[in-house]
C-alpha positions as a Markdown table, in Angstrom:
| # | Residue | x | y | z |
|---|---|---|---|---|
| 1 | Unk | 4.4 | 51.6 | -34.3 |
| 2 | Unk | 7.3 | 50.8 | -36.7 |
| 3 | Unk | 10.8 | 51.4 | -35.4 |
| 4 | Unk | 13.6 | 52.6 | -37.5 |
| 5 | Unk | 16.6 | 50.2 | -37.1 |
| 6 | Unk | 20.1 | 50.6 | -38.5 |
| 7 | Unk | 22.5 | 47.6 | -38.6 |
| 8 | Unk | 26.2 | 48.1 | -39.2 |
| 9 | Unk | 27.8 | 45.0 | -40.6 |
| 10 | Unk | 31.1 | 45.0 | -42.5 |
| 11 | Unk | 31.3 | 41.3 | -43.4 |
| 12 | Unk | 28.0 | 40.9 | -45.2 |
| 13 | Unk | 27.3 | 38.9 | -48.4 |
| 14 | Unk | 28.9 | 38.7 | -50.9 |
| 15 | Unk | 31.8 | 38.5 | -48.4 |
| 16 | Unk | 31.9 | 37.0 | -45.0 |
| 17 | Unk | 30.7 | 33.8 | -43.5 |
| 18 | Unk | 27.9 | 32.5 | -41.3 |
| 19 | Unk | 27.2 | 35.7 | -39.4 |
| 20 | Unk | 26.3 | 37.4 | -42.6 |
| 21 | Unk | 23.7 | 34.8 | -43.4 |
| 22 | Unk | 22.4 | 35.1 | -39.9 |
| 23 | Unk | 21.9 | 38.9 | -40.2 |
| 24 | Unk | 20.1 | 38.5 | -43.5 |
| 25 | Unk | 17.7 | 36.2 | -41.7 |
| 26 | Unk | 17.4 | 38.4 | -38.7 |
| 27 | Unk | 16.9 | 41.5 | -40.9 |
| 28 | Unk | 14.1 | 39.8 | -42.8 |
| 29 | Unk | 12.3 | 38.9 | -39.6 |
| 30 | Unk | 12.8 | 42.4 | -38.1 |
| 31 | Unk | 11.6 | 44.0 | -41.3 |
| 32 | Unk | 8.1 | 42.4 | -41.0 |
| 33 | Unk | 7.2 | 45.1 | -38.5 |
| 34 | Unk | 10.0 | 47.6 | -38.7 |
| 35 | Unk | 12.0 | 49.7 | -41.1 |
| 36 | Unk | 15.4 | 48.0 | -41.3 |
| 37 | Unk | 18.5 | 49.5 | -42.9 |
| 38 | Unk | 21.7 | 47.5 | -43.2 |
| 39 | Unk | 24.9 | 49.4 | -43.9 |
| 40 | Unk | 27.8 | 47.4 | -45.2 |
| 41 | Unk | 30.8 | 47.8 | -47.6 |
| 42 | Unk | 31.0 | 47.8 | -51.3 |
| 43 | Unk | 33.0 | 44.6 | -51.7 |
| 44 | Unk | 35.7 | 44.1 | -54.3 |
| 45 | Unk | 35.5 | 41.0 | -56.5 |
| 46 | Unk | 39.2 | 40.5 | -55.7 |
| 47 | Unk | 38.5 | 40.1 | -52.0 |
| 48 | Unk | 39.6 | 36.5 | -51.3 |
| 49 | Unk | 36.3 | 35.8 | -49.5 |
| 50 | Unk | 34.1 | 37.3 | -52.2 |
| 51 | Unk | 31.4 | 34.9 | -53.4 |
| 52 | Unk | 28.8 | 36.3 | -55.8 |
| 53 | Unk | 26.4 | 33.4 | -55.2 |
| 54 | Unk | 25.9 | 34.6 | -51.6 |
| 55 | Unk | 23.8 | 37.5 | -53.1 |
| 56 | Unk | 21.2 | 35.3 | -54.6 |
| 57 | Unk | 19.0 | 34.6 | -51.5 |
| 58 | Unk | 19.3 | 38.0 | -49.7 |
| 59 | Unk | 16.0 | 39.4 | -48.4 |
| 60 | Unk | 14.2 | 42.1 | -50.4 |
| 61 | Unk | 12.1 | 43.5 | -47.5 |
| 62 | Unk | 14.8 | 45.6 | -45.9 |
| 63 | Unk | 17.3 | 48.2 | -47.2 |
| 64 | Unk | 20.9 | 47.4 | -48.0 |
| 65 | Unk | 23.3 | 50.3 | -48.3 |
| 66 | Unk | 26.8 | 49.5 | -49.6 |
| 67 | Unk | 29.4 | 52.2 | -48.8 |
| 68 | Unk | 33.1 | 53.0 | -49.4 |
| 69 | Unk | 35.2 | 50.4 | -47.5 |
| 70 | Unk | 38.1 | 52.8 | -47.0 |
| 71 | Unk | 41.4 | 53.5 | -48.7 |
| 72 | Unk | 43.2 | 50.5 | -47.1 |
| 73 | Unk | 40.7 | 47.9 | -48.4 |
| 74 | Unk | 40.8 | 49.4 | -51.9 |
| 75 | Unk | 44.6 | 49.2 | -51.9 |
| 76 | Unk | 44.5 | 45.6 | -50.7 |
| 77 | Unk | 41.8 | 44.5 | -53.2 |
| 78 | Unk | 41.7 | 47.0 | -56.1 |
| 79 | Unk | 38.9 | 46.3 | -58.6 |
| 80 | Unk | 41.2 | 46.4 | -61.5 |
| 81 | Unk | 43.7 | 43.9 | -60.0 |
| 82 | Unk | 44.4 | 40.7 | -61.8 |
| 83 | Unk | 46.3 | 39.2 | -58.9 |
| 84 | Unk | 44.3 | 36.6 | -57.1 |
| 85 | Unk | 45.3 | 33.7 | -55.0 |
| 86 | Unk | 44.5 | 30.3 | -56.6 |
| 87 | Unk | 42.0 | 28.4 | -54.6 |
| 88 | Unk | 42.1 | 25.2 | -56.7 |
| 89 | Unk | 45.8 | 24.9 | -57.5 |
| 90 | Unk | 48.9 | 24.3 | -55.3 |
| 91 | Unk | 51.0 | 26.6 | -57.5 |
| 92 | Unk | 51.6 | 30.3 | -56.7 |
| 93 | Unk | 50.5 | 32.6 | -59.5 |
| 94 | Unk | 52.7 | 35.4 | -60.8 |
| 95 | Unk | 53.1 | 38.3 | -58.4 |
| 96 | Unk | 51.8 | 36.4 | -55.4 |
| 97 | Unk | 55.2 | 36.3 | -53.7 |
| 98 | Unk | 55.1 | 40.1 | -53.4 |
| 99 | Unk | 51.6 | 39.9 | -52.0 |
| 100 | Unk | 52.6 | 37.3 | -49.4 |
| 101 | Unk | 55.5 | 39.6 | -48.3 |
| 102 | Unk | 53.2 | 42.6 | -48.0 |
| 103 | Unk | 50.7 | 40.5 | -46.0 |
| 104 | Unk | 53.5 | 39.4 | -43.7 |
| 105 | Unk | 54.7 | 43.0 | -43.1 |
| 106 | Unk | 51.1 | 44.0 | -42.4 |
| 107 | Unk | 50.6 | 41.2 | -39.9 |
| 108 | Unk | 53.9 | 41.7 | -38.1 |
| 109 | Unk | 54.2 | 45.5 | -38.1 |
| 110 | Unk | 51.4 | 47.6 | -39.5 |
| 111 | Unk | 48.5 | 45.8 | -37.9 |
| 112 | Unk | 49.8 | 46.6 | -34.4 |
| 113 | Unk | 49.3 | 50.3 | -35.1 |
| 114 | Unk | 45.9 | 50.2 | -36.7 |
| 115 | Unk | 43.4 | 50.3 | -33.9 |
| 116 | Unk | 41.4 | 48.1 | -33.5 |
| 117 | Unk | 41.6 | 46.6 | -37.0 |
| 118 | Unk | 42.1 | 47.7 | -40.6 |
| 119 | Unk | 38.3 | 47.9 | -41.2 |
| 120 | Unk | 38.2 | 51.1 | -39.1 |
| 121 | Unk | 38.6 | 53.1 | -42.3 |
| 122 | Unk | 35.1 | 52.0 | -43.3 |
| 123 | Unk | 33.5 | 53.8 | -40.3 |
| 124 | Unk | 33.6 | 57.2 | -42.0 |
| 125 | Unk | 31.4 | 56.3 | -44.9 |
| 126 | Unk | 29.1 | 54.2 | -42.7 |
| 127 | Unk | 28.6 | 57.1 | -40.4 |
| 128 | Unk | 27.7 | 59.4 | -43.3 |
| 129 | Unk | 25.1 | 57.0 | -44.4 |
| 130 | Unk | 23.7 | 56.8 | -40.9 |
| 131 | Unk | 23.3 | 60.6 | -40.7 |
| 132 | Unk | 21.5 | 60.5 | -44.0 |
| 133 | Unk | 19.0 | 57.9 | -42.7 |
| 134 | Unk | 18.7 | 59.5 | -39.3 |
| 135 | Unk | 18.0 | 62.9 | -40.9 |
| 136 | Unk | 15.0 | 61.5 | -42.8 |
| 137 | Unk | 13.6 | 59.5 | -40.0 |
| 138 | Unk | 15.0 | 59.4 | -36.5 |
| 139 | Unk | 16.7 | 56.0 | -35.8 |
| 140 | Unk | 15.4 | 54.1 | -32.8 |
| 141 | Unk | 18.0 | 51.4 | -32.6 |
| 142 | Unk | 21.5 | 50.8 | -33.9 |
| 143 | Unk | 23.0 | 47.3 | -34.1 |
| 144 | Unk | 26.7 | 46.8 | -34.5 |
| 145 | Unk | 28.1 | 43.4 | -35.6 |
| 146 | Unk | 31.6 | 42.4 | -34.8 |
| 147 | Unk | 34.0 | 41.1 | -36.1 |
| 148 | Unk | 35.3 | 43.7 | -37.1 |
| 149 | Unk | 35.4 | 45.3 | -33.7 |
| 150 | Unk | 35.9 | 48.8 | -35.1 |
| 151 | Unk | 32.2 | 48.7 | -35.9 |
| 152 | Unk | 31.5 | 48.8 | -32.2 |
| 153 | Unk | 33.5 | 52.0 | -31.9 |
| 154 | Unk | 31.1 | 53.6 | -34.4 |
| 155 | Unk | 28.2 | 52.4 | -32.3 |
| 156 | Unk | 29.7 | 53.9 | -29.2 |
| 157 | Unk | 30.2 | 57.3 | -31.0 |
| 158 | Unk | 26.6 | 57.3 | -32.3 |
| 159 | Unk | 25.3 | 56.3 | -28.9 |
| 160 | Unk | 27.2 | 59.1 | -27.1 |
| 161 | Unk | 26.0 | 61.8 | -29.6 |
| 162 | Unk | 22.4 | 60.8 | -30.2 |
| 163 | Unk | 21.5 | 58.6 | -27.2 |
| 164 | Unk | 20.2 | 56.0 | -29.6 |
| 165 | Unk | 19.5 | 52.6 | -28.2 |
| 166 | Unk | 22.4 | 50.3 | -29.1 |
| 167 | Unk | 22.7 | 46.5 | -29.4 |
| 168 | Unk | 26.2 | 45.0 | -29.7 |
| 169 | Unk | 26.3 | 41.6 | -31.5 |
| 170 | Unk | 29.5 | 39.7 | -31.0 |
| 171 | Unk | 29.9 | 37.0 | -33.7 |
| 172 | Unk | 33.4 | 36.8 | -32.2 |
| 173 | Unk | 34.7 | 37.9 | -28.8 |
| 174 | Unk | 37.0 | 41.0 | -29.0 |
| 175 | Unk | 39.8 | 41.5 | -26.5 |
| 176 | Unk | 39.8 | 37.9 | -25.2 |
| 177 | Unk | 39.6 | 36.4 | -28.7 |
| 178 | Unk | 42.0 | 33.4 | -28.9 |
| 179 | Unk | 43.1 | 34.3 | -32.4 |
| 180 | Unk | 46.1 | 36.6 | -32.9 |
| 181 | Unk | 44.8 | 37.1 | -36.4 |
| 182 | Unk | 42.0 | 39.1 | -34.9 |
| 183 | Unk | 43.8 | 40.9 | -32.1 |
| 184 | Unk | 47.6 | 41.1 | -31.9 |
| 185 | Unk | 48.8 | 39.6 | -28.6 |
| 186 | Unk | 51.1 | 42.6 | -27.9 |
| 187 | Unk | 48.1 | 45.0 | -28.1 |
| 188 | Unk | 45.4 | 43.0 | -26.1 |
| 189 | Unk | 45.6 | 45.1 | -23.0 |
| 190 | Unk | 44.8 | 48.3 | -25.0 |
| 191 | Unk | 41.8 | 46.5 | -26.6 |
| 192 | Unk | 40.6 | 45.3 | -23.2 |
| 193 | Unk | 40.7 | 48.9 | -21.7 |
| 194 | Unk | 38.8 | 50.3 | -24.7 |
| 195 | Unk | 36.3 | 47.5 | -24.8 |
| 196 | Unk | 35.6 | 47.7 | -21.1 |
| 197 | Unk | 34.8 | 51.4 | -21.5 |
| 198 | Unk | 32.5 | 51.3 | -24.5 |
| 199 | Unk | 30.7 | 48.0 | -23.7 |
| 200 | Unk | 29.0 | 49.5 | -20.7 |
| 201 | Unk | 27.3 | 52.1 | -22.9 |
| 202 | Unk | 25.4 | 49.5 | -24.9 |
| 203 | Unk | 21.8 | 48.6 | -24.0 |
| 204 | Unk | 22.0 | 44.9 | -25.0 |
| 205 | Unk | 24.7 | 42.4 | -25.9 |
| 206 | Unk | 24.2 | 39.2 | -28.0 |
| 207 | Unk | 26.8 | 36.4 | -28.3 |
| 208 | Unk | 26.7 | 33.0 | -30.0 |
| 209 | Unk | 27.6 | 30.6 | -27.1 |
| 210 | Unk | 27.0 | 30.2 | -23.4 |
| 211 | Unk | 30.7 | 30.0 | -22.9 |
| 212 | Unk | 31.2 | 33.4 | -24.4 |
| 213 | Unk | 28.4 | 34.8 | -22.3 |
| 214 | Unk | 30.0 | 33.5 | -19.1 |
| 215 | Unk | 33.4 | 35.0 | -20.2 |
| 216 | Unk | 31.8 | 38.5 | -20.7 |
| 217 | Unk | 30.1 | 38.4 | -17.4 |
| 218 | Unk | 33.3 | 37.2 | -15.6 |
| 219 | Unk | 35.6 | 39.7 | -17.3 |
| 220 | Unk | 33.5 | 42.9 | -17.4 |
| 221 | Unk | 31.4 | 44.7 | -14.7 |
| 222 | Unk | 28.4 | 46.9 | -15.2 |
| 223 | Unk | 27.2 | 45.2 | -18.3 |
| 224 | Unk | 23.7 | 45.3 | -19.8 |
| 225 | Unk | 21.8 | 42.0 | -20.4 |
| 226 | Unk | 23.8 | 39.4 | -22.4 |
| 227 | Unk | 21.8 | 37.0 | -24.5 |
| 228 | Unk | 22.8 | 33.9 | -26.5 |
| 229 | Unk | 21.6 | 33.7 | -30.1 |
| 230 | Unk | 23.0 | 30.8 | -32.0 |
| 231 | Unk | 23.5 | 30.3 | -35.7 |
| 232 | Unk | 20.7 | 28.7 | -37.6 |
| 233 | Unk | 19.9 | 26.7 | -40.7 |
| 234 | Unk | 17.4 | 27.0 | -43.5 |
| 235 | Unk | 15.7 | 23.8 | -42.6 |
| 236 | Unk | 13.5 | 23.6 | -45.6 |
| 237 | Unk | 16.5 | 24.0 | -47.9 |
| 238 | Unk | 18.2 | 21.0 | -46.4 |
| 239 | Unk | 15.0 | 18.9 | -46.4 |
| 240 | Unk | 14.1 | 19.9 | -50.0 |
| 241 | Unk | 17.6 | 19.3 | -51.4 |
| 242 | Unk | 17.5 | 16.4 | -53.9 |
| 243 | Unk | 19.5 | 13.4 | -52.6 |
| 244 | Unk | 21.8 | 12.7 | -55.6 |
| 245 | Unk | 23.1 | 9.3 | -56.3 |
| 246 | Unk | 26.4 | 8.4 | -54.5 |
| 247 | Unk | 29.6 | 7.9 | -56.5 |
| 248 | Unk | 29.3 | 5.1 | -58.9 |
| 249 | Unk | 32.5 | 3.8 | -57.4 |
| 250 | Unk | 31.2 | 1.7 | -54.5 |
| 251 | Unk | 34.7 | 1.3 | -53.2 |
| 252 | Unk | 35.2 | 5.1 | -52.7 |
| 253 | Unk | 33.8 | 7.2 | -49.8 |
| 254 | Unk | 33.4 | 11.0 | -50.3 |
| 255 | Unk | 34.2 | 13.3 | -47.4 |
| 256 | Unk | 33.4 | 17.0 | -47.7 |
| 257 | Unk | 34.6 | 20.2 | -46.0 |
| 258 | Unk | 33.6 | 23.8 | -46.8 |
| 259 | Unk | 35.0 | 26.9 | -45.2 |
| 260 | Unk | 38.4 | 28.5 | -44.4 |
| 261 | Unk | 41.2 | 27.7 | -42.1 |
| 262 | Unk | 43.1 | 29.9 | -39.6 |
| 263 | Unk | 46.7 | 29.3 | -39.0 |
| 264 | Unk | 46.6 | 29.9 | -35.3 |
| 265 | Unk | 43.1 | 28.7 | -34.2 |
| 266 | Unk | 41.8 | 26.3 | -36.9 |
| 267 | Unk | 44.9 | 24.7 | -38.5 |
| 268 | Unk | 44.4 | 21.4 | -40.3 |
| 269 | Unk | 48.1 | 20.4 | -40.2 |
| 270 | Unk | 47.7 | 17.7 | -37.6 |
| 271 | Unk | 44.8 | 16.2 | -39.6 |
| 272 | Unk | 46.8 | 16.1 | -42.9 |
| 273 | Unk | 49.8 | 14.5 | -41.1 |
| 274 | Unk | 47.5 | 12.0 | -39.4 |
| 275 | Unk | 45.8 | 10.7 | -42.6 |
| 276 | Unk | 49.2 | 10.6 | -44.4 |
| 277 | Unk | 50.3 | 8.0 | -41.8 |
| 278 | Unk | 47.3 | 5.6 | -42.3 |
| 279 | Unk | 48.4 | 2.3 | -43.7 |
| 280 | Unk | 45.2 | 0.8 | -44.8 |
| 281 | Unk | 41.4 | 1.6 | -45.1 |
| 282 | Unk | 38.5 | -0.6 | -46.1 |
| 283 | Unk | 37.7 | 1.8 | -48.9 |
| 284 | Unk | 39.3 | 4.6 | -50.9 |
| 285 | Unk | 38.6 | 8.1 | -49.6 |
| 286 | Unk | 38.1 | 11.3 | -51.7 |
| 287 | Unk | 38.3 | 14.5 | -49.6 |
| 288 | Unk | 36.6 | 17.4 | -51.3 |
| 289 | Unk | 37.5 | 20.9 | -49.9 |
| 290 | Unk | 35.5 | 23.9 | -50.9 |
| 291 | Unk | 36.5 | 27.5 | -50.2 |
| 292 | Unk | 39.4 | 29.8 | -50.8 |
| 293 | Unk | 42.6 | 28.3 | -49.4 |
| 294 | Unk | 45.6 | 30.4 | -48.4 |
| 295 | Unk | 49.0 | 29.5 | -49.7 |
| 296 | Unk | 50.2 | 27.8 | -46.5 |
| 297 | Unk | 47.3 | 25.3 | -46.9 |
| 298 | Unk | 48.2 | 24.7 | -50.6 |
| 299 | Unk | 51.8 | 24.2 | -49.7 |
| 300 | Unk | 50.9 | 21.9 | -46.8 |
| 301 | Unk | 48.8 | 19.7 | -49.1 |
| 302 | Unk | 51.4 | 19.7 | -51.9 |
| 303 | Unk | 54.3 | 18.8 | -49.6 |
| 304 | Unk | 52.5 | 16.0 | -47.7 |
| 305 | Unk | 52.6 | 12.5 | -49.1 |
| 306 | Unk | 49.2 | 10.9 | -48.9 |
| 307 | Unk | 48.7 | 7.2 | -49.4 |
| 308 | Unk | 47.2 | 6.2 | -52.8 |
| 309 | Unk | 43.8 | 5.4 | -51.3 |
| 310 | Unk | 43.3 | 9.0 | -50.1 |
| 311 | Unk | 42.7 | 11.7 | -52.7 |
| 312 | Unk | 42.4 | 15.4 | -51.8 |
| 313 | Unk | 40.6 | 17.7 | -54.2 |
| 314 | Unk | 40.3 | 21.5 | -53.8 |
| 315 | Unk | 37.3 | 23.0 | -55.7 |
| 316 | Unk | 37.4 | 26.6 | -54.7 |
| 317 | Unk | 34.4 | 28.8 | -53.9 |
| 318 | Unk | 31.0 | 27.3 | -54.7 |
| 319 | Unk | 27.5 | 28.5 | -54.2 |
| 320 | Unk | 25.6 | 27.8 | -51.0 |
| 321 | Unk | 23.2 | 25.5 | -52.9 |
| 322 | Unk | 26.2 | 23.4 | -54.1 |
| 323 | Unk | 27.5 | 23.3 | -50.5 |
| 324 | Unk | 24.2 | 22.0 | -49.2 |
| 325 | Unk | 24.2 | 19.4 | -52.0 |
| 326 | Unk | 27.6 | 18.2 | -50.9 |
| 327 | Unk | 26.6 | 18.2 | -47.3 |
| 328 | Unk | 23.5 | 16.1 | -48.0 |
| 329 | Unk | 25.0 | 13.8 | -50.5 |
| 330 | Unk | 28.5 | 13.0 | -49.2 |
| 331 | Unk | 29.3 | 10.0 | -47.1 |
| 332 | Unk | 30.8 | 12.1 | -44.4 |
| 333 | Unk | 31.6 | 15.7 | -43.4 |
| 334 | Unk | 34.9 | 17.1 | -42.0 |
| 335 | Unk | 34.7 | 19.7 | -39.3 |
| 336 | Unk | 37.6 | 21.6 | -37.6 |
| 337 | Unk | 36.9 | 23.4 | -34.4 |
| 338 | Unk | 38.6 | 26.6 | -33.1 |
| 339 | Unk | 41.2 | 26.8 | -30.4 |
| 340 | Unk | 39.5 | 28.0 | -27.3 |
| 341 | Unk | 35.8 | 27.2 | -26.5 |
| 342 | Unk | 34.4 | 30.7 | -27.2 |
| 343 | Unk | 33.3 | 30.3 | -30.8 |
| 344 | Unk | 31.0 | 27.8 | -32.5 |
| 345 | Unk | 31.3 | 28.1 | -36.3 |
| 346 | Unk | 27.9 | 28.3 | -37.8 |
| 347 | Unk | 28.7 | 25.5 | -40.2 |
| 348 | Unk | 28.2 | 22.9 | -37.5 |
| 349 | Unk | 24.5 | 23.5 | -37.4 |
| 350 | Unk | 24.3 | 22.9 | -41.2 |
| 351 | Unk | 26.2 | 19.7 | -40.6 |
| 352 | Unk | 23.9 | 18.5 | -37.8 |
| 353 | Unk | 20.8 | 19.2 | -39.8 |
| 354 | Unk | 22.1 | 17.5 | -42.9 |
| 355 | Unk | 22.1 | 14.1 | -41.2 |
| 356 | Unk | 25.4 | 13.2 | -42.8 |
| 357 | Unk | 28.0 | 11.7 | -40.3 |
| 358 | Unk | 30.6 | 14.1 | -39.0 |
| 359 | Unk | 34.3 | 13.7 | -38.3 |
| 360 | Unk | 35.3 | 16.6 | -36.1 |
| 361 | Unk | 38.8 | 17.7 | -35.0 |
| 362 | Unk | 38.8 | 19.7 | -31.7 |
| 363 | Unk | 41.4 | 21.4 | -29.7 |
| 364 | Unk | 39.4 | 20.6 | -26.5 |
| 365 | Unk | 36.1 | 18.9 | -25.7 |
| 366 | Unk | 33.7 | 21.7 | -26.2 |
| 367 | Unk | 30.1 | 22.6 | -27.1 |
| 368 | Unk | 30.6 | 21.2 | -30.6 |
| 369 | Unk | 31.9 | 17.9 | -29.4 |
| 370 | Unk | 29.0 | 17.7 | -26.9 |
| 371 | Unk | 26.4 | 18.3 | -29.7 |
| 372 | Unk | 28.0 | 15.7 | -32.0 |
| 373 | Unk | 28.0 | 13.2 | -29.1 |
| 374 | Unk | 24.6 | 14.0 | -27.8 |
| 375 | Unk | 22.9 | 13.8 | -31.2 |
| 376 | Unk | 25.1 | 10.8 | -32.1 |
| 377 | Unk | 26.1 | 12.5 | -35.4 |
| 378 | Unk | 29.7 | 11.2 | -35.7 |
| 379 | Unk | 33.1 | 11.2 | -34.1 |
| 380 | Unk | 35.3 | 13.8 | -32.4 |
| 381 | Unk | 39.1 | 13.6 | -32.1 |
| 382 | Unk | 41.4 | 15.9 | -30.1 |
| 383 | Unk | 43.9 | 17.7 | -32.3 |
| 384 | Unk | 46.8 | 15.3 | -32.0 |
| 385 | Unk | 48.2 | 13.2 | -34.9 |
| 386 | Unk | 47.8 | 9.9 | -33.1 |
| 387 | Unk | 44.3 | 10.5 | -31.9 |
| 388 | Unk | 43.2 | 11.8 | -35.3 |
| 389 | Unk | 44.6 | 8.8 | -37.1 |
| 390 | Unk | 43.0 | 6.3 | -34.8 |
| 391 | Unk | 39.6 | 8.1 | -34.7 |
| 392 | Unk | 39.6 | 8.6 | -38.5 |
| 393 | Unk | 40.2 | 4.9 | -39.1 |
| 394 | Unk | 37.4 | 4.1 | -36.8 |
| 395 | Unk | 35.1 | 6.6 | -38.5 |
| 396 | Unk | 35.8 | 5.2 | -42.0 |
| 397 | Unk | 35.3 | 1.7 | -40.6 |
| 398 | Unk | 31.8 | 2.7 | -39.3 |
| 399 | Unk | 30.9 | 4.3 | -42.6 |
| 400 | Unk | 31.8 | 1.1 | -44.3 |
| 401 | Unk | 29.6 | -0.9 | -42.0 |
| 402 | Unk | 26.4 | -2.4 | -43.3 |
| 403 | Unk | 24.5 | -0.5 | -40.6 |
| 404 | Unk | 26.1 | 2.9 | -40.0 |
| 405 | Unk | 25.9 | 3.5 | -36.2 |
| 406 | Unk | 25.2 | 7.3 | -36.5 |
| 407 | Unk | 21.8 | 8.9 | -36.1 |
| 408 | Unk | 20.0 | 10.6 | -39.0 |
| 409 | Unk | 17.1 | 11.9 | -36.9 |
| 410 | Unk | 15.7 | 15.3 | -38.0 |
| 411 | Unk | 16.7 | 18.4 | -36.0 |
| 412 | Unk | 14.3 | 21.3 | -36.3 |
| 413 | Unk | 15.4 | 23.3 | -33.3 |
| 414 | Unk | 18.1 | 25.1 | -35.4 |
| 415 | Unk | 15.7 | 26.3 | -38.1 |
| 416 | Unk | 16.2 | 30.0 | -38.9 |
| 417 | Unk | 12.5 | 30.6 | -38.2 |
| 418 | Unk | 13.1 | 29.8 | -34.5 |
| 419 | Unk | 16.5 | 31.5 | -34.2 |
| 420 | Unk | 15.2 | 34.7 | -35.9 |
| 421 | Unk | 12.3 | 34.8 | -33.5 |
| 422 | Unk | 14.7 | 34.8 | -30.6 |
| 423 | Unk | 16.7 | 37.8 | -32.0 |
| 424 | Unk | 13.4 | 39.6 | -32.8 |
| 425 | Unk | 12.3 | 39.3 | -29.2 |
| 426 | Unk | 15.6 | 40.6 | -27.9 |
| 427 | Unk | 15.3 | 43.6 | -30.2 |
| 428 | Unk | 11.7 | 44.3 | -29.1 |
| 429 | Unk | 12.9 | 44.2 | -25.5 |
| 430 | Unk | 15.8 | 46.5 | -26.3 |
| 431 | Unk | 14.0 | 49.2 | -28.3 |
| 432 | Unk | 10.6 | 48.9 | -26.7 |
| 433 | Unk | 7.4 | 47.2 | -27.8 |
| 434 | Unk | 6.5 | 47.6 | -31.5 |
């Protein structure tokens, strides 16, 4: 018998990152034998992480409902706004100084008083849509995906009122998240109290790493089952991507990075400083960076003097197909890990499957470092200027070798087919056999 499943996910394409791709894949798999309804926000094109190309490959066998994101989101990213941050230029556009000031005020003052995050104002419209769906056909299972963690508050409310089975998916940990961008340090004890109360009401918890699972089981008591479901990769897409010709300039290596940076937990400052101090390389290096860059990154690049043989190029948001092409066709890939070992950005699985050598900067030796080492996919350096400089020079030396010493063996274990099956089995166990 088909089950009626409702998924609440704020950061879903065309905004968001890897977890949105994951839940599109999970939803397509779940919808093979169930009715799946995914409730998300109506995103503004002026949202800095808006990327229209992310809509292209979304599944068609499940329902997607886009609802009012709330007054604060609409004030921050009005549809008629012409003020956007440049992602390809180091210059500030007109009016951005005022936006930067407002953002600073929000981060230092207002954010402390909005609990647990500014996305809480979406919950009202998401709940209205849930009632509409539940009124037509009783919902058997709700799934809340965080970040944002306010979505879990909505799950708790629905669970208490209707007794609906509830699965909490943690793309990121909440109260013990290492990022102050996610949870202000001065408010963490409040978040811990609230989280410890609501989490016990859920029927199943999923996280993305074993380290995170261990932390949950250590910090909270009376939990339901906690399962690890990693990110995945569209394996066929990576295998079918045409291998384009390398740069016609045989004396230039191309390194590629796609994604965003976080000032407190994924900051590239040490990397930029390190490569600026390199005296000599066997070949020139072009570093291509895709994604929307905040002003502090633009300023960092513009105020750092790089040697003439290192060129940095910002290309802004590009489609996922273009990202895959760069990942498959570049000479090397750059990866920046997060502070703390609780999160594994989904991009690392794309990197591993691409077969392209990886240069990773890590705050500590973690699961990512272990994977790169075990699969012999590249080099990892700790996040210090001296180590990055020495490791980067060695990485470039290896790429210039006649026989590059890194493995290009195929890795099928991270294919979405396998990862989606894992999540499907967890859902079946949570809601009851289909």
